[in-house]
N, C-alpha and C positions, 0 to 999 in steps of 0.2 A: 402631416401630423407632426407637431413640434415635440421635441424631447426624444428620449430613447423608448423603444418598445418594451413593454413589460413582458416578463417571461424568463426563460432559462437559456443560457448559452454555454458552449464549451470553450474554454480558454486554450491557448496554445500549450503544447507540452513543455514541461520543465524537467531537466535532468536533476535528480536529487541525490543520486549516488552513482559513482563510477568506481567500481572495485576492480583492481587489477591484481590478479594472482593472490587471492586471499586464502590463507591456510588456517586461519583462526577466527573465532567468533568475534564480532565487533558491532558497532552501530554507526550510523551516519551522523553527521552534524544535525542539530535541530533545524527544522525548517517550519515556515509558517504558511498555511493555506489561507486563501482569502476569507474574510469574515463572512461573506455571503455564499460560501461553498455549500452546495446541496449534496453533491456526490463527487467522487473522484474515481478515475480509472488508473490504477498503478500498473505499469508495464515493466515486466522483468525480462531482460534479454540476457540469458545465461549462455555465454559463448564457450566456456570451458568448464568441464567437470572431470578431473583426473584423480587418481589414487585408487586404493582398494576400497570398494563400497563407499564412495563419497556421498555425503548427505548434506543438504542445505535446507534450513527452515527459515522462512522470512516472516517477520512480524512488523506490523504497522503499530506504532506506539504513540501515546499521548501523555502529556504531563499536566496535572492540575496545579503544580506549584512552580511554574516558570522554569522547568527543566531540571529540577533536582531529582524527582522521582518519576519514573515512567511506568505505564501500565500497558499491557497488550490490549489492543482493541480488535485487530484482525490478524489472523495467522494462517499461513499456508500449510498444506500437508507437506510431507517431506519430498524434496526434489533430489533426484539422483543422476540426472543427465542434462546435457546442454539442451536448451529449448527456449522458446519465447512464450511467455505466459502473461496473463492479465488477471487483475483482481478488481472487481467493481465494488465500490464501497459507498454506502449512503450514510451521510453524517447528520442530517437534520431531520427532525420530525416534519411530516407533511400529512395531508389526508391519506396518501398512499402508504406512508411509512410512519409507524408509530415510534420508532427508535432506530438506533444504529444497526445497520444490517450489511451483509455482503452477499452477492449473488454469484452463481456459477453458470450463468447462461452462456452457451457456446455461440460462436459466430466469428466471421472474418477468418483470417489465416493464423490466428493464435489460439493455443489451447487455453482454457480457463483453469486457474488453479483450483484444486479441490481444497476447500477450507477445512482446517482442523477445528473440531468442535469440542475437544476435551481440554481440560486444564482451566486455569483462571483467565477468563476474558471479561472485560467490561462489556456487558451486553444490556440491551433494553434501556439505553440512556443516550441523550444527545452528546456529541463529542465536540469539545472546544478545539478548533483547528489551529490555535495560536502556537502551541508547542508540540510539534510532531517529529518523529524520526523513524527510520527504518532500522530494525535490529536484525542481524542475520547470525544464525548459529550453524557452524560447520562441524561435521563429524566424519568418522571413517579413519582409515589408515593412510597417512600421508595425503590428505585431501587438498585439492587446490581448485578454487572456483574463480572465474572471471565473469563479472556481470555488471550491467547498468540497470538503474531503476529510473523510470520517467513517470511523471504524473500529469494527467490531464484532468482539470477540474471542471465541474459543471456548476455555474454560479447563477444566482438570481439576478435578473436585470430589472432595475427599478424603472418607474415611469418618469 
């Protein structure tokens, strides 16, 4: 059969943030996901969580105006200890998905982040993957977190 097979495939992981000893809230640089991304698995490897009652909130954000203004599209519940977590996010509508969603299905050797559902989130709409970033909010008394974020995308493969 000539050409590529139609369907979906998973791309190799890309490191999008590597945070060393963060004690304050910040955001990653803007990154672009492939135009044909259907879904993405964000992997968070939190290796250090110190301080008195340290908290970490992770948000996946997108920008409709080329990186000037960002909106939360997916958000974790509060993380308080070192752990490996994943967030499965669907970006495009398909017969199975009518809008942007995220799942909490467990599996493998990583816990799945419980998603926060309160507050302002863009929901029920396709998400343009061109201008994305990871925002992290750190709280507590003298908190310090060290973590990396990787993303594995699932893309459409044309014929």
